[in-house]
C-alpha positions as CSV (number, residue, x, y, z in Angstrom):
1,M,88.9,37.4,129.1
2,E,89.9,33.7,129.3
3,Q,86.4,32.9,130.6
4,L,84.9,34.7,127.7
5,K,87.1,32.8,125.2
6,E,86.1,29.5,126.8
7,R,82.4,30.4,126.8
8,L,82.5,31.4,123.1
9,A,84.4,28.2,122.2
10,R,81.7,26.0,124.0
11,E,79.0,27.9,122.1
12,L,80.6,27.3,118.7
13,L,81.3,23.6,119.5
14,Q,77.7,22.9,120.2
15,D,77.6,22.1,116.4
16,L,79.0,18.6,116.4
17,N,80.2,19.0,112.8
18,V,82.5,21.9,113.8
19,Q,86.0,21.9,115.2
20,I,88.1,24.9,116.1
21,V,91.4,24.8,114.2
22,E,92.7,28.3,115.2
23,H,91.8,31.0,117.7
24,G,93.3,34.3,118.7
25,D,92.7,38.0,119.0
26,F,93.3,41.3,117.3
27,S,92.1,44.9,117.5
28,V,90.4,47.1,114.9
29,P,90.7,50.9,114.8
30,V,87.9,53.3,115.9
31,Q,88.4,57.0,115.2
32,A,87.1,59.6,117.7
33,I,85.7,62.6,115.8
34,E,84.8,65.9,117.5
35,V,81.9,67.6,115.7
36,Q,80.7,71.1,116.3
37,Y,77.1,71.9,115.2
38,T,74.0,74.0,116.0
39,P,71.0,71.7,116.4
40,I,67.4,72.8,115.7
41,S,64.4,71.9,117.8
42,R,61.3,71.1,115.8
43,A,57.9,71.2,117.6
44,P,54.2,71.8,116.7
45,M,53.5,75.5,116.5
46,D,51.5,76.7,119.5
47,V,48.1,78.3,118.9
48,L,49.1,81.9,119.8
49,M,52.1,81.9,117.5
50,K,50.0,80.6,114.7
51,M,47.4,83.3,115.3
52,V,50.1,86.0,115.3
53,L,51.5,84.7,111.9
54,L,48.0,84.6,110.4
55,V,47.2,88.2,111.5
56,I,50.5,89.4,110.0
57,Q,49.8,87.4,106.8
58,K,46.4,88.9,106.3
59,M,46.8,92.4,107.6
60,S,49.2,95.3,107.6
61,I,50.7,95.2,111.1
62,K,53.2,97.9,112.2
63,N,53.6,97.2,115.9
64,P,52.9,94.6,118.6
65,L,50.1,96.7,120.1
66,Q,47.9,96.1,117.1
67,I,48.2,92.4,117.4
68,S,47.7,92.6,121.2
69,E,44.4,94.5,120.7
70,L,43.2,92.3,117.9
71,L,43.8,89.0,119.8
72,H,43.1,90.4,123.3
73,V,46.4,89.1,124.5
74,E,48.9,90.9,126.8
75,I,51.5,92.8,124.7
76,L,54.3,91.2,126.6
77,F,53.4,87.8,125.2
78,I,53.0,89.2,121.7
79,T,56.4,90.9,121.9
80,D,58.1,87.7,123.0
81,I,56.6,85.8,120.0
82,L,57.6,88.5,117.5
83,Q,61.2,88.5,118.8
84,A,61.4,84.7,118.5
85,L,59.9,84.8,114.9
86,M,62.4,87.6,113.9
87,R,65.3,85.7,115.5
88,E,64.4,82.5,113.5
89,R,64.0,84.6,110.3
90,M,60.4,83.9,109.9
91,L,59.5,87.6,109.8
92,T,61.0,90.7,108.4
93,Q,60.1,94.3,109.4
94,D,60.3,97.6,107.5
95,T,57.3,99.8,107.9
96,S,55.3,96.7,108.8
97,Y,55.8,93.0,109.5
98,H,56.0,90.5,106.6
99,L,56.3,86.7,106.6
100,T,59.5,85.4,105.0
101,E,59.5,82.3,102.8
102,K,60.5,80.3,105.9
103,G,57.7,81.8,107.9
104,E,55.2,80.9,105.2
105,Q,56.4,77.3,105.0
106,Q,56.4,76.7,108.8
107,L,53.0,78.3,109.1
108,A,51.6,76.0,106.4
109,L,53.2,73.0,108.2
110,G,52.2,74.1,111.7
111,I,55.8,73.6,112.8
112,F,58.2,75.9,114.7
113,E,61.9,75.3,114.2
114,Q,64.3,77.0,116.6
115,Q,68.0,77.1,116.6
116,L,69.5,75.9,119.9
117,E,73.0,76.6,121.3
118,T,76.1,75.4,119.5
119,T,77.0,71.9,120.7
120,I,80.2,69.8,120.5
121,D,79.9,66.0,120.5
122,I,82.3,63.1,120.0
123,L,81.3,60.5,117.4
124,L,83.1,57.2,117.0
125,Y,83.7,55.8,113.5
126,S,85.0,52.5,112.3
127,T,86.9,52.6,109.0
128,L,86.6,48.8,108.7
129,H,82.8,49.0,109.0
130,E,82.6,52.4,107.2
131,A,80.0,53.3,109.9
132,F,79.6,55.0,113.2
133,V,79.7,52.7,116.1
134,A,77.4,52.3,119.1
135,S,80.2,51.7,121.7
136,S,80.6,54.6,124.2
137,L,83.8,56.6,124.5
138,E,83.9,55.7,128.2
139,D,83.9,52.0,127.5
140,I,86.5,52.3,124.8
141,E,88.8,54.4,127.1
142,A,88.3,52.0,130.0
143,N,89.4,49.0,127.9
144,V,92.8,47.7,128.8
145,Y,92.8,44.6,126.6
146,L,94.9,45.7,123.6
147,P,95.9,42.9,121.2
148,E,97.9,43.6,118.0
149,P,96.0,45.4,115.2
150,L,94.4,43.5,112.4
151,E,96.5,44.1,109.3
152,G,95.3,45.7,106.1
153,I,92.7,48.2,107.6
154,S,92.9,51.8,106.3
155,E,92.5,54.5,108.9
156,A,91.8,57.2,106.2
157,I,88.4,58.8,106.7
158,S,86.2,60.8,104.2
159,I,82.8,61.6,105.5
160,E,80.3,64.0,103.9
161,D,78.6,66.6,106.2
162,E,75.2,65.0,105.3
163,V,76.4,61.8,106.9
164,Y,77.4,63.6,110.1
165,C,74.0,65.4,110.1
166,A,72.1,62.1,109.7
167,Q,74.0,60.5,112.5
168,L,73.6,63.4,114.9
169,T,69.9,63.7,114.2
170,K,69.5,60.0,114.9
171,S,71.6,60.0,118.1
172,T,70.5,63.3,119.7
173,A,66.8,63.3,118.6
174,Q,67.3,66.9,117.4
175,L,67.3,68.2,113.8
176,V,70.9,68.8,112.6
177,T,71.3,70.3,109.1
178,T,74.7,71.9,109.1
179,I,78.1,71.0,110.5
180,E,80.4,73.9,111.6
181,Q,83.6,72.1,112.4
182,V,85.1,68.6,112.4
183,S,88.3,67.6,114.2
184,H,89.8,64.1,114.2
185,Q,90.9,63.1,117.7
186,Q,92.5,59.9,118.9
187,V,92.4,56.5,117.2
188,Y,91.5,53.7,119.6
189,D,92.2,50.0,119.3
190,V,89.0,48.0,120.0
191,P,89.6,44.3,120.8
192,C,88.1,41.3,119.0
193,L,88.4,37.5,119.5
194,Y,88.4,35.2,116.5
195,F,88.0,31.5,115.9
196,V,88.8,29.7,112.7
197,L,86.3,26.8,112.3
198,Y,86.3,23.7,110.1
199,N,82.9,22.2,109.3
200,K,83.5,18.5,108.5
201,E,80.1,18.0,106.9
202,E,80.5,21.0,104.5
203,D,84.3,20.7,104.2
204,S,84.6,24.4,104.7
205,Y,86.8,26.8,106.7
206,Y,85.4,30.0,108.1
207,A,85.9,32.6,110.8
208,R,83.7,33.7,113.7
209,V,84.7,37.1,115.3
210,W,83.5,38.4,118.7
211,H,83.5,42.1,119.1
212,V,84.4,42.5,122.8
213,L,83.0,45.9,123.5
214,D,79.8,45.4,121.5
215,A,79.4,41.9,123.0
216,Q,78.3,40.3,119.8
217,W,79.5,38.4,116.8
218,D,80.6,40.8,114.0
219,A,79.5,39.6,110.6
220,Q,81.4,42.3,108.7
221,I,84.8,41.5,110.2
222,E,84.0,37.8,109.6
223,A,83.3,38.5,106.0
224,K,86.6,40.4,105.6
225,L,88.6,37.5,107.2
226,N,86.8,34.9,105.1
227,Q,87.5,36.7,101.9
228,Q,91.2,37.2,102.7
229,Q,92.1,34.0,104.5
230,R,89.8,31.1,103.5
231,L,92.1,29.7,100.9
232,I,95.1,30.1,103.2
233,W,93.3,28.2,106.0
234,R,92.5,25.4,103.7
235,E,96.0,25.0,102.5
236,K,97.5,25.4,106.0
237,Y,95.2,23.0,107.8
238,T,94.8,20.4,105.0
239,N,98.6,20.1,104.8
240,K,98.8,19.8,108.5
241,E,96.1,17.1,108.5
242,E,98.0,15.2,105.8
243,L,101.3,15.4,107.8
244,N,99.5,14.2,110.9
245,H,98.3,11.1,109.0
246,G,101.5,10.6,107.0
């Protein structure tokens, strides 16, 4: 970690107008959230399924054999398709088969949506950033560098199901439209390194913050520190400079 601190300091001091007046570390909370959901696969409808739906849409079909004979396709294939369509509520059956509203919509779009097995995933959420984080749970659990927490960060979380759905759809590349259960797990402390800089040319104090696990500068944490501490830094280090020259 010391080598990282030295490398970052050298990088910042490449600007000859800048000096580092303070440096240190802190941690920010990341909440692990267990989410249970049933994803949906979405794929172009194959030709045979489309033909089966078109036949049912245009004709009175009472059994799979009728479709098999009309399309000259083995009844086993037709039966499998009908079962899949019934399972996904694209068809109903009384004395004959009928397309549901969902069946009509998917036929028009040429898309077949199929429910997959119920899945449980762990998402990681930063209350400071008000966003899900890209760091892996394995990296967070492997971290042994645990500085004191940054003060003034709420750990309260309120996330709508739509936000979970959007995140899971993005991260799994599967369609997620409903969340079945959410359970908050452990809160992890994620380390950051900070530097308070003074720019002589601009006569300004500001922070740079390195997010250790993301391996990048974190503009949101920097903005929070600047908003809360900029006047304090000016008073503290201006007075110190005056004392040094007094």
